[in-house]
Every structure is written in C-alpha cells, then in structure tokens.
C-alpha positions in Angstrom: 0.0 0.0 0.0 1.2 3.5 -0.8 0.0 7.0 0.3 -0.2 10.3 -1.6 -0.4 13.5 0.5 -2.1 16.8 -0.5 -1.4 19.8 1.7 -2.6 23.4 1.7 -1.9 26.2 4.1 -4.8 28.3 3.0 -8.2 28.7 4.5 -10.8 26.5 2.8 -14.3 27.9 2.4 -17.3 26.8 0.3 -16.0 26.7 -3.2 -13.5 29.6 -2.8 -10.4 29.7 -5.0 -8.2 27.7 -2.5 -10.7 24.8 -2.2 -11.1 24.7 -6.0 -7.3 24.6 -6.4 -7.0 21.7 -3.9 -9.9 19.8 -5.6 -8.2 20.4 -9.0 -4.9 19.1 -7.7 -6.4 15.9 -6.3 -8.6 15.3 -9.4 -5.7 15.8 -11.7 -3.6 13.3 -9.8 -6.4 10.8 -9.8 -7.0 11.2 -13.5 -3.3 10.6 -14.2 -3.2 7.5 -12.0 -6.0 5.3 -13.3 -3.9 2.2 -12.4 -4.6 2.6 -8.7 -7.3 1.4 -6.4 -8.1 3.8 -3.6 -8.2 2.0 -0.2 -8.8 4.9 2.1 -9.0 8.7 2.2 -8.3 10.7 5.4 -8.5 14.5 6.0 -6.9 16.4 8.9 -7.0 20.1 9.7 -5.3 22.2 12.3 -4.5 25.8 13.0 -5.9 28.5 15.1 -6.1 32.2 15.5 -2.3 32.6 15.8 -1.4 29.8 13.4 -2.5 29.6 9.7 -4.9 26.9 8.8 -3.3 23.6 7.5 -5.3 21.0 5.7 -3.9 17.5 4.8 -5.6 14.9 2.7 -4.0 11.5 2.5 -5.0 9.0 -0.2 -4.1 5.4 0.6 -3.9 3.2 -2.5 -2.8 0.0 -4.1 -1.4 -0.4 -7.6 -3.6 -2.5 -9.9 -0.6 -3.2 -12.2 
C-alpha cells in the first residue's frame, strides 16, 4: 500500500479559490493514475487564531498493475 499527501496552508471555504485549487490538484492526480485502487482517504485540519490553517488529505492506495 502507498500513500499520496495533499497539503494546503490556505483557509478553505465553500467553493472559494483555494478549495477549488485543492480539488483540481487531487482530481488531476487521480485522472493521471487510473492504475490505482483507492483504499482509504483521510482528512486532517489544524491551526488557530495565531497559526495559519493547514489541511492535509491523504489518499491510501494500491497499484492495480
């Protein structure tokens, strides 16, 4: 099993530019890796008033080839 990480340090709001950018990055990676089988997807967020927001999406996958 392998993992691909996607990270952003931008605030994510409903369909704002930063969330669309992250979606595009993930969708592009998935389109270019059709030989994988996704096993699990996890999302983590952290940050606060003094620390910028951080969002991490991990895609756990197996290779089909």
